[in-house]
C-alpha distance (Angstrom), angle and dihedral (degrees) to the residues before:
residue distance angle dihedral
M1 . . .
A2 3.81 . .
R3 3.84 136.2 .
I4 3.88 106.9 -117.5
V5 3.76 131.1 -175.8
S6 3.76 116.1 -156.0
L7 3.81 112.1 -159.2
G8 3.84 117.9 -170.5
S9 3.76 146.2 78.0
A10 3.78 132.2 -34.6
L11 3.85 123.1 -157.2
Q12 3.62 140.5 166.6
D13 3.85 111.8 -123.2
I14 3.71 121.5 -151.9
Y15 3.82 111.4 -164.6
L16 3.79 120.8 -152.5
I17 3.83 102.9 -166.9
D18 3.86 123.3 -168.7
R19 3.82 139.6 156.5
D20 3.72 98.7 -151.3
D21 3.78 116.3 21.8
F22 3.81 99.7 56.2
V23 3.72 98.4 53.4
G24 3.79 113.9 136.8
S25 3.78 124.0 -116.5
E26 3.84 137.3 -177.6
V27 3.67 120.8 -110.9
A28 3.82 121.3 174.9
G29 3.74 89.9 -20.3
Q30 3.86 95.5 -52.6
S31 3.76 126.0 108.7
I32 3.79 108.7 -117.7
F33 3.81 118.4 -162.3
G34 3.77 115.7 -135.3
Q35 3.82 132.2 1.5
L36 3.83 99.9 -124.9
M37 3.82 118.8 153.7
I38 3.75 117.4 -135.8
G39 3.72 112.9 -109.7
T40 3.80 97.5 22.9
K41 3.85 133.9 111.0
V42 3.78 115.0 -123.7
D43 3.84 124.8 -159.5
I44 3.77 111.7 -142.7
D45 3.76 129.5 -164.1
K46 3.73 101.5 -126.3
V47 3.74 147.5 3.6
A48 3.80 124.1 -157.6
F49 3.84 131.2 -179.2
E50 3.80 116.7 -146.9
V51 3.74 139.7 162.8
G52 3.78 116.3 -117.5
G53 3.83 142.8 158.3
G54 3.79 125.1 122.6
G55 3.88 91.3 -100.5
T56 3.78 98.2 55.4
N57 3.91 93.1 37.0
A58 3.83 88.8 58.1
A59 3.77 92.1 43.1
V60 3.78 93.3 56.6
N61 3.84 90.7 48.3
F62 3.76 90.1 56.8
A63 3.82 94.7 43.4
R64 3.76 92.9 51.6
S65 3.79 88.9 52.7
G66 3.79 88.9 56.9
H67 3.77 98.8 -104.4
E68 3.82 122.5 143.6
T69 3.87 97.9 -110.9
I70 3.74 132.1 -164.4
F71 3.82 123.8 -173.4
M72 3.77 121.5 -150.9
G73 3.86 119.8 -168.6
N74 3.72 145.0 97.8
L75 3.81 131.0 -78.2
A76 3.85 135.6 168.6
H77 3.82 127.5 -131.6
D78 3.89 94.2 -98.7
A79 3.75 142.1 104.5
A80 3.77 93.6 -84.3
G81 3.74 91.3 49.6
E82 3.79 90.8 51.6
A83 3.89 90.4 50.3
V84 3.81 89.0 53.6
L85 3.86 91.9 49.3
A86 3.84 91.4 48.0
C87 3.78 89.3 51.3
L88 3.74 92.0 51.1
D89 3.81 92.9 45.7
E90 3.76 90.4 50.2
E91 3.79 91.0 54.3
N92 3.82 92.9 46.1
I93 3.82 91.2 -116.8
D94 3.77 116.5 155.5
S95 3.93 109.6 -115.3
S96 3.69 99.1 173.3
Y97 3.84 91.7 109.6
V98 3.84 92.5 55.4
E99 3.76 110.2 120.2
F100 3.80 119.5 -144.0
Q101 3.79 116.3 -141.6
R102 3.83 134.5 -174.9
G103 3.76 109.7 -100.2
Q104 3.82 135.0 43.3
T105 3.81 131.1 -35.8
G106 3.79 109.3 -118.6
C107 3.83 116.7 -92.0
S108 3.82 135.1 -172.4
V109 3.72 132.4 -162.4
V110 3.79 109.7 -149.5
M111 3.82 113.3 -159.5
L112 3.86 101.8 -162.7
D113 3.79 127.0 -173.9
A114 3.84 102.8 -141.0
K115 3.77 91.2 -153.6
S116 3.84 101.5 57.3
G117 3.70 102.7 17.0
E118 3.82 90.9 -123.2
H119 3.68 121.0 140.4
T120 3.80 148.4 -178.8
I121 3.78 117.1 -147.1
L122 3.82 126.2 -153.7
T123 3.74 111.0 -160.2
H124 3.84 134.7 -167.9
R125 3.83 103.0 -173.3
G126 3.78 98.3 -169.4
V127 3.75 116.4 167.0
S128 3.80 89.2 -21.4
G129 3.85 89.2 74.5
K130 3.78 93.4 57.7
F131 3.85 124.9 85.1
S132 3.81 109.0 158.1
N133 3.78 93.2 99.2
L134 3.81 92.3 57.4
S135 3.82 114.4 103.5
A136 3.72 121.1 -133.1
R137 3.76 87.8 -162.4
D138 3.85 87.3 75.6
L139 3.78 85.8 74.3
E140 3.77 88.7 70.9
L141 3.87 90.3 60.1
I142 3.75 94.3 41.5
A143 3.90 94.6 45.8
P144 3.86 96.3 -162.7
D145 3.78 127.8 -169.7
W146 3.83 90.6 -143.4
L147 3.81 137.9 23.1
Y148 3.81 111.5 -155.5
V149 3.81 113.0 -165.5
T150 3.86 130.5 -174.0
S151 3.77 123.3 -175.0
L152 3.87 115.5 -44.9
R153 3.78 91.6 -163.9
G154 3.75 94.6 -96.4
D155 3.88 95.7 -51.5
M156 3.79 95.1 148.2
D157 3.80 95.2 169.0
T158 3.87 91.6 57.9
L159 3.73 91.4 45.7
L160 3.78 92.5 50.7
T161 3.80 93.0 48.9
F162 3.80 93.2 49.3
F163 3.76 94.2 45.3
E164 3.76 94.9 49.3
T165 3.82 91.5 45.7
A166 3.81 90.6 49.8
H167 3.77 90.6 56.1
E168 3.80 94.6 44.7
I169 3.82 89.6 59.8
G170 3.91 93.6 42.2
A171 3.86 97.7 -104.2
K172 3.77 120.4 142.3
V173 3.76 121.2 -128.4
M174 3.80 129.1 -138.7
F175 3.83 114.9 -174.1
N176 3.83 132.0 -167.7
P177 3.86 102.4 -175.7
G178 3.85 124.1 -160.7
E179 3.70 135.3 -143.6
L180 3.83 94.3 -83.6
E181 3.75 90.3 56.1
I182 3.80 93.9 46.7
Q183 3.76 90.0 50.0
Q184 3.86 86.0 65.7
L185 3.80 93.6 56.7
P186 3.81 101.7 164.0
K187 3.87 89.5 51.5
L188 3.75 92.3 43.0
I189 3.87 90.3 52.3
G190 3.76 87.3 52.9
L191 3.70 94.8 51.6
L192 3.89 90.9 54.7
D193 3.80 89.5 75.7
D194 3.79 86.9 75.3
V195 3.89 97.6 40.6
D196 3.73 119.7 100.1
V197 3.75 98.8 -178.5
L198 3.82 121.4 25.8
L199 3.87 120.9 -166.6
V200 3.86 120.2 -170.5
N201 3.80 135.9 147.6
K202 3.81 122.3 -115.4
R203 3.78 94.3 -98.0
E204 3.74 92.2 50.4
A205 3.79 92.2 47.1
A206 3.77 92.3 54.0
K207 3.85 87.6 56.7
I208 3.75 92.1 54.8
V209 3.88 103.7 41.1
P210 3.81 133.5 15.8
G211 3.72 116.8 -98.1
V212 3.88 142.3 97.5
V213 3.74 106.6 -150.3
L214 3.82 125.2 55.9
T215 3.81 96.4 -109.6
E216 3.81 91.8 54.2
L217 3.78 92.9 49.5
L218 3.87 90.2 45.7
V219 3.83 92.7 53.2
H220 3.74 93.3 48.6
L221 3.83 96.7 45.7
A222 3.74 89.2 46.9
A223 3.72 89.1 67.3
Y224 3.79 87.9 69.8
C225 3.86 103.9 37.1
Q226 3.70 136.2 37.4
T227 3.90 92.9 -136.0
V228 3.79 122.8 30.9
I229 3.79 128.4 -178.9
I230 3.77 121.8 -172.7
T231 3.79 119.6 -174.7
D232 3.78 125.8 -159.6
G233 3.79 108.9 -172.3
E234 3.80 113.8 -120.6
M235 3.76 89.3 0.6
G236 3.83 91.4 68.3
S237 3.71 124.5 -134.7
I238 3.87 147.5 -75.9
A239 3.76 127.1 -140.8
T240 3.79 143.9 171.3
D241 3.84 137.3 -172.6
H242 3.79 91.0 -170.9
Q243 3.75 90.8 -99.9
E244 3.81 99.8 61.0
V245 3.80 134.2 21.5
Y246 3.77 119.7 -157.9
R247 3.84 131.8 -173.3
L248 3.87 111.5 -156.4
G249 3.77 132.2 -169.0
V250 3.77 121.3 -156.1
Y251 3.77 115.9 -62.0
E252 3.91 91.6 -121.7
Q253 3.75 138.6 -26.0
V254 3.86 105.3 -97.7
K255 3.84 136.6 169.6
M256 3.68 105.0 -100.9
R257 3.75 110.3 -130.9
D258 3.77 97.9 171.7
A259 3.89 128.4 -6.7
T260 3.81 92.8 -160.1
G261 3.88 109.1 125.0
A262 3.82 96.6 10.1
G263 3.76 91.9 126.1
D264 3.75 93.6 48.7
A265 3.71 90.6 47.0
F266 3.85 92.1 54.8
G267 3.89 94.7 43.5
A268 3.80 100.2 41.5
G269 3.84 88.5 36.4
F270 3.74 90.6 58.4
L271 3.88 91.3 50.0
A272 3.80 91.7 43.8
A273 3.82 90.3 59.4
Y274 3.81 97.5 34.4
A275 3.87 93.1 55.5
N276 3.76 91.1 50.5
D277 3.77 126.9 73.6
L278 3.81 115.9 -96.3
P279 3.92 111.0 -89.0
R280 3.77 113.2 -106.7
G281 3.79 113.0 -87.7
V282 3.77 97.0 21.6
K283 3.77 109.5 132.6
D284 3.72 98.9 -174.4
S285 3.82 121.8 96.3
H286 3.83 117.9 -90.8
F287 3.80 90.6 -108.7
A288 3.84 94.2 48.7
Y289 3.90 93.1 47.5
A290 3.82 91.9 50.2
L291 3.82 91.2 52.3
Q292 3.81 90.7 49.3
F293 3.84 89.6 49.1
A294 3.84 89.2 49.4
A295 3.79 91.0 53.5
A296 3.78 92.5 45.2
N297 3.72 91.4 48.7
A298 3.83 94.3 51.7
A299 3.82 89.8 48.8
S300 3.75 92.2 52.5
V301 3.78 94.5 46.9
V302 3.84 96.0 53.8
Q303 3.77 89.3 57.3
K304 3.85 91.7 68.5
Y305 3.71 137.5 53.3
G306 3.78 111.9 -99.3
A307 3.76 133.7 20.3
K308 3.76 98.8 -86.7
A309 3.85 112.8 38.4
G310 3.84 94.6 80.6
I311 3.84 98.3 42.9
L312 3.80 109.8 132.0
A313 3.81 125.1 -129.3
S314 3.72 125.5 -126.4
G315 3.79 117.2 -79.8
E316 3.86 95.4 28.3
N317 3.78 109.7 165.3
L318 3.81 106.9 -114.7
H319 3.79 124.2 -153.6
L320 3.81 122.4 -140.2
M321 3.82 115.1 -75.6
P322 3.80 136.5 178.9
I323 3.81 106.5 -77.9
Q324 3.80 127.0 149.8
K325 3.78 127.5 -168.8
I326 3.87 107.4 -138.6
T327 3.78 116.4 -149.5
D328 3.75 104.2 170.9
I329 3.81 99.5 72.4
T330 3.70 121.1 103.7
L331 3.91 114.5 -149.5
């Protein structure tokens, strides 16, 4: 068991689920989601209220694997904020470092096509998209083993302060940057000096370093970080810790009910397993097992509505999956 701080956003997600009215269509060469006429009332099949945001999604992953988990982020004193706190409390996640700001807690409306699992998300980030008020010095009191960070909406100064403080106190850092961080490429490259595990998807990797195929991208990113994981949707993923390199397929072919939170499930699922001891009887390396757990976790999450319902617990029995150890790559 480890002590893990999850730093990121917290939102209330309102799901509007329907099998007919959110079907995509092509307009002028663009895929348009939904065929809703302006000025009409539309009956939908189902409404669901969930808690989302990369910070809380990751925190629940860690807590369900038995880690002592602390969430750091911003909320407001409103109904959405109360829903987030109730979720954290139910999952035994420490919320004592949550800061309350004037305004509104972030909220998303997820328009989900029940047939395909495709969705469009309308988001008001509110105070949940602000991070500059959070204090990295709190890490000295918490004394975590790991700091896990999702996108901070391009707030590079806050990221740098938290990363440097984490390393000052001996904590490791896992980072899953977003588009707003990648748009500030020179600053992002500078941040990677303090990142122990970097998680990006293939499209994001190609914006950071040169390369087209996964192996090229992995080699170039590995020049900046000890451990690099690159995901590629249905094509699986590739990863290295500078000792081993693995190419993975998807854990299993499943019917996707909702892709929301799949990336969080993979990234946080990896760390949830990596920060624990290997389950008894597992013959794979610690790194290889954590990657397989991450893939299994993502496959489980997309089969349920919301980013949290399908999160696996520690010690889950994993079946065999496509995984190959690559030995001909020079890092």
